[in-house]
C-alpha atoms as an extended CHARMM CRD file, in Angstrom:
* protein
*
       130  EXT
         1         1  UNK       CA            129.4650000000      108.0620000000       99.7020000000  PROA      1               0.0000000000
         2         2  UNK       CA            129.4590000000      109.7030000000      103.0980000000  PROA      2               0.0000000000
         3         3  UNK       CA            127.5500000000      108.0250000000      105.8980000000  PROA      3               0.0000000000
         4         4  UNK       CA            125.2540000000      111.0660000000      106.1320000000  PROA      4               0.0000000000
         5         5  UNK       CA            124.3190000000      110.7860000000      102.4540000000  PROA      5               0.0000000000
         6         6  UNK       CA            123.6940000000      107.0740000000      102.9720000000  PROA      6               0.0000000000
         7         7  UNK       CA            121.3360000000      107.8180000000      105.8730000000  PROA      7               0.0000000000
         8         8  UNK       CA            119.6060000000      110.4920000000      103.7730000000  PROA      8               0.0000000000
         9         9  UNK       CA            119.0950000000      108.0020000000      100.9390000000  PROA      9               0.0000000000
        10        10  UNK       CA            117.6200000000      105.5360000000      103.4260000000  PROA      10              0.0000000000
        11        11  UNK       CA            115.2040000000      108.2370000000      104.6110000000  PROA      11              0.0000000000
        12        12  UNK       CA            114.3120000000      109.1110000000      101.0180000000  PROA      12              0.0000000000
        13        13  UNK       CA            113.4770000000      105.4390000000      100.5170000000  PROA      13              0.0000000000
        14        14  UNK       CA            110.5850000000      105.9900000000      102.9410000000  PROA      14              0.0000000000
        15        15  UNK       CA            109.0750000000      108.7630000000      100.7950000000  PROA      15              0.0000000000
        16        16  UNK       CA            106.6700000000      107.3280000000       98.2410000000  PROA      16              0.0000000000
        17        17  UNK       CA            105.4930000000      108.7290000000       94.9360000000  PROA      17              0.0000000000
        18        18  UNK       CA            101.8410000000      109.6270000000       95.6630000000  PROA      18              0.0000000000
        19        19  UNK       CA            100.5320000000      108.3200000000       92.3460000000  PROA      19              0.0000000000
        20        20  UNK       CA            102.1740000000      104.9400000000       92.8780000000  PROA      20              0.0000000000
        21        21  UNK       CA            100.5290000000      104.7400000000       96.3030000000  PROA      21              0.0000000000
        22        22  UNK       CA             97.0990000000      105.4310000000       94.7950000000  PROA      22              0.0000000000
        23        23  UNK       CA             97.7820000000      102.7640000000       92.1690000000  PROA      23              0.0000000000
        24        24  UNK       CA             98.4170000000      100.2440000000       94.9990000000  PROA      24              0.0000000000
        25        25  UNK       CA            102.0640000000       99.8510000000       93.9760000000  PROA      25              0.0000000000
        26        26  UNK       CA            104.0160000000      102.1290000000       96.3410000000  PROA      26              0.0000000000
        27        27  UNK       CA            107.4120000000      103.0420000000       94.8980000000  PROA      27              0.0000000000
        28        28  UNK       CA            109.8620000000      105.2960000000       96.7310000000  PROA      28              0.0000000000
        29        29  UNK       CA            111.0670000000      108.4970000000       95.1510000000  PROA      29              0.0000000000
        30        30  UNK       CA            114.5230000000      106.9020000000       94.9930000000  PROA      30              0.0000000000
        31        31  UNK       CA            113.2590000000      103.8640000000       93.0460000000  PROA      31              0.0000000000
        32        32  UNK       CA            111.1100000000      106.1200000000       90.8630000000  PROA      32              0.0000000000
        33        33  UNK       CA            114.2490000000      108.0490000000       89.9010000000  PROA      33              0.0000000000
        34        34  UNK       CA            112.8470000000      111.3450000000       91.1500000000  PROA      34              0.0000000000
        35        35  UNK       CA            115.9230000000      112.3220000000       93.2060000000  PROA      35              0.0000000000
        36        36  UNK       CA            118.2430000000      114.1810000000       90.8440000000  PROA      36              0.0000000000
        37        37  UNK       CA            120.7200000000      115.5420000000       93.3460000000  PROA      37              0.0000000000
        38        38  UNK       CA            121.8180000000      115.6270000000       96.9650000000  PROA      38              0.0000000000
        39        39  UNK       CA            124.2190000000      118.2910000000       98.1970000000  PROA      39              0.0000000000
        40        40  UNK       CA            125.4770000000      118.2900000000      101.7680000000  PROA      40              0.0000000000
        41        41  UNK       CA            128.0000000000      120.5070000000      103.5030000000  PROA      41              0.0000000000
        42        42  UNK       CA            130.1370000000      119.9330000000      106.6030000000  PROA      42              0.0000000000
        43        43  UNK       CA            127.4600000000      121.5060000000      108.8300000000  PROA      43              0.0000000000
        44        44  UNK       CA            124.7650000000      119.0430000000      107.7470000000  PROA      44              0.0000000000
        45        45  UNK       CA            122.9010000000      121.4710000000      105.5080000000  PROA      45              0.0000000000
        46        46  UNK       CA            121.2290000000      119.5820000000      102.6890000000  PROA      46              0.0000000000
        47        47  UNK       CA            119.7930000000      120.5320000000       99.3400000000  PROA      47              0.0000000000
        48        48  UNK       CA            117.7640000000      117.8040000000       97.6650000000  PROA      48              0.0000000000
        49        49  UNK       CA            116.7000000000      118.1550000000       94.0620000000  PROA      49              0.0000000000
        50        50  UNK       CA            113.6180000000      116.3100000000       92.8540000000  PROA      50              0.0000000000
        51        51  UNK       CA            111.8790000000      116.0230000000       89.5310000000  PROA      51              0.0000000000
        52        52  UNK       CA            108.2620000000      115.0760000000       89.0740000000  PROA      52              0.0000000000
        53        53  UNK       CA            106.8580000000      112.4010000000       86.8040000000  PROA      53              0.0000000000
        54        54  UNK       CA            104.8760000000      115.0870000000       84.9880000000  PROA      54              0.0000000000
        55        55  UNK       CA            105.3670000000      118.8260000000       84.5560000000  PROA      55              0.0000000000
        56        56  UNK       CA            101.7150000000      119.1930000000       85.6080000000  PROA      56              0.0000000000
        57        57  UNK       CA            102.0500000000      117.2100000000       88.8400000000  PROA      57              0.0000000000
        58        58  UNK       CA             99.5250000000      118.5890000000       91.3140000000  PROA      58              0.0000000000
        59        59  UNK       CA            101.0990000000      116.7620000000       94.2640000000  PROA      59              0.0000000000
        60        60  UNK       CA            104.5440000000      118.3350000000       94.0290000000  PROA      60              0.0000000000
        61        61  UNK       CA            104.0650000000      120.2960000000       97.2720000000  PROA      61              0.0000000000
        62        62  UNK       CA            103.1060000000      117.1130000000       99.1470000000  PROA      62              0.0000000000
        63        63  UNK       CA            106.1260000000      115.3300000000       97.7060000000  PROA      63              0.0000000000
        64        64  UNK       CA            108.4740000000      118.1410000000       98.7430000000  PROA      64              0.0000000000
        65        65  UNK       CA            106.9850000000      118.3310000000      102.2430000000  PROA      65              0.0000000000
        66        66  UNK       CA            107.2300000000      114.5530000000      102.7870000000  PROA      66              0.0000000000
        67        67  UNK       CA            110.8280000000      114.6270000000      101.5750000000  PROA      67              0.0000000000
        68        68  UNK       CA            111.7280000000      117.4400000000      103.9350000000  PROA      68              0.0000000000
        69        69  UNK       CA            109.9790000000      115.7950000000      106.9010000000  PROA      69              0.0000000000
        70        70  UNK       CA            111.7440000000      112.4430000000      106.4400000000  PROA      70              0.0000000000
        71        71  UNK       CA            115.2000000000      113.9030000000      105.8550000000  PROA      71              0.0000000000
        72        72  UNK       CA            114.9570000000      116.3710000000      108.7500000000  PROA      72              0.0000000000
        73        73  UNK       CA            114.7580000000      113.3620000000      111.1270000000  PROA      73              0.0000000000
        74        74  UNK       CA            118.1560000000      112.0210000000      110.0320000000  PROA      74              0.0000000000
        75        75  UNK       CA            120.8370000000      112.4940000000      112.7100000000  PROA      75              0.0000000000
        76        76  UNK       CA            123.4470000000      114.9880000000      111.5060000000  PROA      76              0.0000000000
        77        77  UNK       CA            121.0850000000      116.9650000000      109.2770000000  PROA      77              0.0000000000
        78        78  UNK       CA            120.7650000000      120.5780000000      110.3690000000  PROA      78              0.0000000000
        79        79  UNK       CA            118.6450000000      122.0300000000      107.5440000000  PROA      79              0.0000000000
        80        80  UNK       CA            116.8700000000      120.6810000000      104.4780000000  PROA      80              0.0000000000
        81        81  UNK       CA            115.9670000000      122.5270000000      101.3250000000  PROA      81              0.0000000000
        82        82  UNK       CA            113.9960000000      120.7300000000       98.6200000000  PROA      82              0.0000000000
        83        83  UNK       CA            114.2340000000      122.1230000000       95.1120000000  PROA      83              0.0000000000
        84        84  UNK       CA            112.1540000000      121.0110000000       92.1670000000  PROA      84              0.0000000000
        85        85  UNK       CA            114.3110000000      120.2660000000       89.1510000000  PROA      85              0.0000000000
        86        86  UNK       CA            112.2060000000      121.1750000000       86.1420000000  PROA      86              0.0000000000
        87        87  UNK       CA            115.1680000000      120.8330000000       83.7730000000  PROA      87              0.0000000000
        88        88  UNK       CA            115.0210000000      117.0400000000       83.6850000000  PROA      88              0.0000000000
        89        89  UNK       CA            111.9720000000      115.2060000000       82.4140000000  PROA      89              0.0000000000
        90        90  UNK       CA            111.1880000000      111.8670000000       84.0250000000  PROA      90              0.0000000000
        91        91  UNK       CA            110.7580000000      108.7500000000       81.9040000000  PROA      91              0.0000000000
        92        92  UNK       CA            110.2690000000      105.0950000000       82.7910000000  PROA      92              0.0000000000
        93        93  UNK       CA            113.9710000000      104.6130000000       82.0550000000  PROA      93              0.0000000000
        94        94  UNK       CA            114.6490000000      106.4330000000       85.3300000000  PROA      94              0.0000000000
        95        95  UNK       CA            113.0530000000      103.6580000000       87.4060000000  PROA      95              0.0000000000
        96        96  UNK       CA            115.3440000000      101.4260000000       89.4290000000  PROA      96              0.0000000000
        97        97  UNK       CA            115.0650000000       97.6870000000       88.6820000000  PROA      97              0.0000000000
        98        98  UNK       CA            113.0610000000       97.2410000000       91.9130000000  PROA      98              0.0000000000
        99        99  UNK       CA            110.7230000000      100.1170000000       91.0470000000  PROA      99              0.0000000000
       100       100  UNK       CA            110.2380000000       98.7780000000       87.5280000000  PROA      100             0.0000000000
       101       101  UNK       CA            109.3860000000       95.2940000000       88.8220000000  PROA      101             0.0000000000
       102       102  UNK       CA            106.9350000000       96.6730000000       91.3820000000  PROA      102             0.0000000000
       103       103  UNK       CA            105.0400000000       98.6430000000       88.7200000000  PROA      103             0.0000000000
       104       104  UNK       CA            105.1110000000       95.7570000000       86.2400000000  PROA      104             0.0000000000
       105       105  UNK       CA            103.7260000000       93.4150000000       88.9010000000  PROA      105             0.0000000000
       106       106  UNK       CA            100.8970000000       95.8690000000       89.5520000000  PROA      106             0.0000000000
       107       107  UNK       CA            100.1380000000       96.0470000000       85.8230000000  PROA      107             0.0000000000
       108       108  UNK       CA             99.9830000000       92.2530000000       85.6630000000  PROA      108             0.0000000000
       109       109  UNK       CA             97.5860000000       92.1460000000       88.6330000000  PROA      109             0.0000000000
       110       110  UNK       CA             95.4440000000       94.8560000000       87.0290000000  PROA      110             0.0000000000
       111       111  UNK       CA             95.2300000000       92.9200000000       83.7770000000  PROA      111             0.0000000000
       112       112  UNK       CA             93.9670000000       89.8920000000       85.6890000000  PROA      112             0.0000000000
       113       113  UNK       CA             91.4760000000       91.9260000000       87.7060000000  PROA      113             0.0000000000
       114       114  UNK       CA             90.0780000000       93.9110000000       84.7790000000  PROA      114             0.0000000000
       115       115  UNK       CA             90.8440000000       92.1470000000       81.5140000000  PROA      115             0.0000000000
       116       116  UNK       CA             90.8220000000       94.3540000000       78.4470000000  PROA      116             0.0000000000
       117       117  UNK       CA             90.7930000000       92.8930000000       74.9500000000  PROA      117             0.0000000000
       118       118  UNK       CA             93.2240000000       94.3270000000       72.4110000000  PROA      118             0.0000000000
       119       119  UNK       CA             91.7320000000       97.4090000000       70.7170000000  PROA      119             0.0000000000
       120       120  UNK       CA             88.5770000000       96.9410000000       72.7930000000  PROA      120             0.0000000000
       121       121  UNK       CA             87.9010000000      100.6520000000       72.6270000000  PROA      121             0.0000000000
       122       122  UNK       CA             87.2330000000      100.3580000000       68.8760000000  PROA      122             0.0000000000
       123       123  UNK       CA             84.5210000000       97.7160000000       69.3560000000  PROA      123             0.0000000000
       124       124  UNK       CA             82.6830000000       99.4330000000       72.1870000000  PROA      124             0.0000000000
       125       125  UNK       CA             79.2890000000      100.7180000000       71.0990000000  PROA      125             0.0000000000
       126       126  UNK       CA             78.9090000000      104.4200000000       71.6450000000  PROA      126             0.0000000000
       127       127  UNK       CA             75.6460000000      106.2840000000       71.9040000000  PROA      127             0.0000000000
       128       128  UNK       CA             75.1010000000      108.7770000000       69.0880000000  PROA      128             0.0000000000
       129       129  UNK       CA             76.1500000000      112.3370000000       69.7860000000  PROA      129             0.0000000000
       130       130  UNK       CA             73.0850000000      114.5200000000       70.0960000000  PROA      130             0.0000000000
């Protein structure tokens, strides 16, 4: 791996998936498995390919902008183009071990904060539909 690509990956590690931030478990786009490709030429021109966690992601523009802003700061980068890779669907299998642990830890904390009984939704009384 070239040193420039290594520095780019470090910068991408400072870009967080917006939904994970809202869930109080910030996970970088690298650990989420959202970076599907990095191309760099001898002049420092980069193309970064990202996928979203959902085809209906409404924050894709924010994600692309944050990616571009972080990578543009890397010494040796002359231009950055972010492309959305709609050909690859994201699944939890794409998480890095660190990303997986961070999200699992948040789920454990949530379960302690708001306990939910198994199949609780079936026992909840519902008002009659008028």
